[in-house]
C-alpha positions as CSV (number, residue, x, y, z in Angstrom):
1,M,-6.2,14.6,-18.4
2,S,-4.8,12.7,-21.3
3,A,-6.7,10.0,-23.1
4,V,-3.6,9.0,-25.0
5,E,-3.4,5.2,-25.5
6,V,-0.2,3.4,-25.0
7,Q,0.6,0.0,-26.7
8,E,2.8,-2.3,-24.7
9,K,4.4,-5.2,-26.5
10,G,2.0,-8.2,-26.4
11,A,-0.5,-6.4,-24.2
12,P,-3.9,-4.8,-25.0
13,R,-4.0,-1.1,-25.5
14,K,-3.8,0.8,-22.2
15,T,-4.5,4.5,-21.6
16,A,-1.7,6.7,-20.3
17,Q,-3.8,6.7,-17.0
18,Q,-3.8,2.9,-16.8
19,Q,-0.1,2.7,-17.6
20,A,0.8,5.3,-15.0
21,W,-1.3,3.4,-12.3
22,D,0.6,0.2,-13.2
23,I,4.0,2.0,-12.8
24,A,3.0,3.4,-9.4
25,A,1.5,0.1,-8.3
26,R,5.0,-1.6,-8.8
27,V,6.5,0.4,-5.8
28,C,7.0,-1.9,-2.8
29,D,6.5,-0.9,0.8
30,P,10.0,-0.4,2.3
31,E,9.0,-2.0,5.6
32,I,7.2,-5.0,4.1
33,P,8.9,-5.5,0.7
34,V,6.5,-8.3,-0.4
35,L,3.7,-5.7,-0.5
36,T,3.2,-3.0,-3.1
37,I,1.7,0.3,-2.2
38,A,-1.3,-0.9,-4.2
39,D,-1.6,-4.1,-2.1
40,L,-1.6,-2.0,1.0
41,G,-4.2,0.3,-0.4
42,I,-2.2,3.5,0.2
43,L,-2.0,4.2,-3.5
44,R,-5.2,6.4,-3.8
45,S,-5.1,7.9,-7.3
46,V,-2.9,8.5,-10.3
47,E,-3.5,11.5,-12.6
48,V,-1.8,12.0,-16.0
49,H,-1.4,15.5,-17.3
50,D,-0.7,16.3,-21.0
51,A,2.7,17.9,-21.8
52,G,1.0,21.3,-22.0
53,T,-0.5,21.0,-18.4
54,P,2.2,19.4,-16.1
55,A,1.4,18.5,-12.6
56,A,2.2,21.4,-10.3
57,S,5.9,21.5,-9.2
58,A,6.7,18.2,-10.9
59,P,10.1,18.4,-12.6
60,R,9.9,17.3,-16.3
61,V,12.2,14.3,-17.2
62,D,11.0,14.1,-20.8
63,A,8.9,17.0,-22.1
64,S,7.3,14.7,-24.7
65,R,5.9,12.4,-22.1
66,P,3.0,13.3,-19.7
67,A,3.6,14.4,-16.1
68,V,2.0,12.4,-13.4
69,R,0.5,13.2,-10.0
70,V,0.3,10.2,-7.6
71,T,-1.8,10.5,-4.4
72,I,-1.0,8.3,-1.4
73,T,-2.4,8.0,2.1
74,P,0.1,6.7,4.6
75,T,-0.9,3.9,7.0
76,Y,-0.6,6.5,9.7
77,S,0.3,10.2,9.8
78,G,3.7,9.6,11.4
79,C,4.7,6.7,9.1
80,P,8.6,6.7,8.9
81,A,8.4,5.0,5.5
82,L,6.6,7.9,3.8
83,D,9.7,9.7,2.5
84,A,11.1,6.4,1.1
85,I,7.8,5.6,-0.6
86,R,7.6,9.1,-2.1
87,D,11.2,8.8,-3.4
88,D,10.6,5.3,-4.8
89,V,7.5,6.4,-6.7
90,V,9.4,9.3,-8.3
91,A,12.3,7.0,-9.1
92,E,10.0,4.4,-10.7
93,F,8.5,7.0,-13.0
94,A,12.0,8.4,-13.8
95,R,13.0,4.9,-15.0
96,E,10.1,5.1,-17.4
97,G,11.2,8.6,-18.6
98,Q,8.3,10.4,-16.8
99,S,8.2,12.9,-14.1
100,A,6.0,12.4,-11.1
101,E,4.7,14.5,-8.2
102,V,3.6,12.6,-5.1
103,V,0.9,14.2,-3.0
104,T,0.1,12.9,0.5
105,V,-3.5,13.1,1.8
106,L,-4.4,12.2,5.4
107,S,-8.2,12.3,5.0
108,P,-9.9,9.9,4.9
109,A,-7.5,8.1,7.2
110,W,-6.1,4.8,5.9
111,T,-7.6,1.7,7.2
112,T,-6.6,-2.0,6.8
113,D,-10.0,-2.4,5.0
114,W,-8.2,-0.9,2.0
115,M,-5.7,-3.7,1.8
116,S,-6.2,-6.0,-1.2
117,A,-7.0,-9.7,-0.8
118,A,-3.8,-10.4,-2.7
119,G,-1.9,-8.2,-0.2
120,R,-3.4,-10.1,2.8
121,A,-2.3,-13.4,1.2
122,K,1.2,-12.1,0.6
123,L,1.5,-11.1,4.2
124,E,0.5,-14.5,5.5
125,E,2.9,-16.2,3.0
126,Y,5.7,-13.9,4.2
127,G,5.0,-14.9,7.8
128,I,3.0,-11.9,9.0
129,A,-0.5,-12.6,10.2
130,P,-2.8,-10.4,8.1
131,P,-5.4,-8.1,9.8
132,S,-8.5,-10.0,10.8
133,G,-11.9,-8.4,10.7
134,H,-12.8,-4.9,9.7
135,S,-11.8,-1.6,11.2
136,R,-14.1,0.8,13.0
137,A,-12.9,3.6,10.8
138,G,-16.1,3.5,8.8
139,G,-18.2,4.2,11.8
140,H,-19.7,0.8,12.1
141,S,-22.5,0.6,14.6
142,G,-24.3,-2.3,16.1
143,P,-23.2,-5.1,18.4
144,V,-20.0,-4.8,20.4
145,R,-17.1,-6.4,18.6
146,L,-15.1,-9.1,20.2
147,A,-11.4,-9.6,19.7
148,L,-10.8,-12.7,17.6
149,A,-7.9,-15.1,17.9
150,V,-5.0,-14.3,15.6
151,K,-4.1,-17.3,13.4
152,C,-0.4,-18.3,13.3
153,P,1.0,-17.9,9.8
154,Q,3.4,-20.8,10.3
155,C,1.1,-23.6,11.6
156,Q,-2.4,-22.0,11.3
157,S,-3.1,-22.5,15.0
158,L,-5.5,-20.1,16.7
159,H,-3.7,-20.8,20.0
160,T,-1.7,-17.6,20.0
161,K,-0.9,-14.9,22.5
162,E,0.0,-11.2,22.1
163,L,3.5,-10.5,23.5
164,T,3.4,-6.7,22.9
165,R,1.0,-4.4,21.2
166,F,3.8,-2.8,19.1
167,G,6.1,-5.0,17.0
168,S,8.8,-4.2,14.5
169,T,6.7,-1.3,13.2
170,S,3.8,0.6,14.8
171,C,1.2,-1.0,12.5
172,K,2.2,-4.5,13.7
173,A,1.9,-6.4,17.1
174,L,4.2,-9.2,18.2
175,Y,2.5,-12.5,18.9
176,V,3.7,-16.0,19.7
177,C,2.1,-19.3,18.8
178,Q,1.4,-21.5,21.8
179,D,1.6,-24.6,19.6
180,C,4.6,-24.3,17.3
181,K,6.2,-21.7,19.7
182,E,7.2,-19.4,16.8
183,P,7.0,-15.6,17.3
184,F,5.3,-13.7,14.5
185,D,4.1,-10.2,13.6
186,Y,0.4,-9.5,13.3
187,F,-0.6,-6.6,11.0
188,K,-3.1,-4.8,13.3
189,V,-6.6,-3.8,12.2
190,L,-6.5,-0.1,11.9
């Protein structure tokens, strides 16, 4: 791993590792373009390798710049956006003159608990109700969990109803608000 420091104009010194994370974190989710892969929590790690030790199978764009390995975990194993995300990460690094290899890991499985607070706020602002509560993926034990009402992202009413368990994508459900009558997606707790 490289400990090379990079100076961006007007910014404090960043290591190559930090700069690489920032590049990967700019990539937006193709299904919900207001969220980055960092907001979603699917960006798991970014490793920078010195020019002498490139990431395995990563084509070199500029041999004087470090190669990067980006690890992501899809929201679910059959996510149709996975190839687009992989291509977008590689393209984002190519714009910066760097090569990148994208590795997909399925374990541990992604959970909505990994979404950032900023990502949840962006979802609501975009008109998608963010996940409420925590997933059971962590093996929570204790009292039986009750389903909570889903708040309408338009009028903030809790008087909502699920229309269908699967919405525009598998990770969302379609709801309607009984007060303002607007339909909306709800990002399910996974």
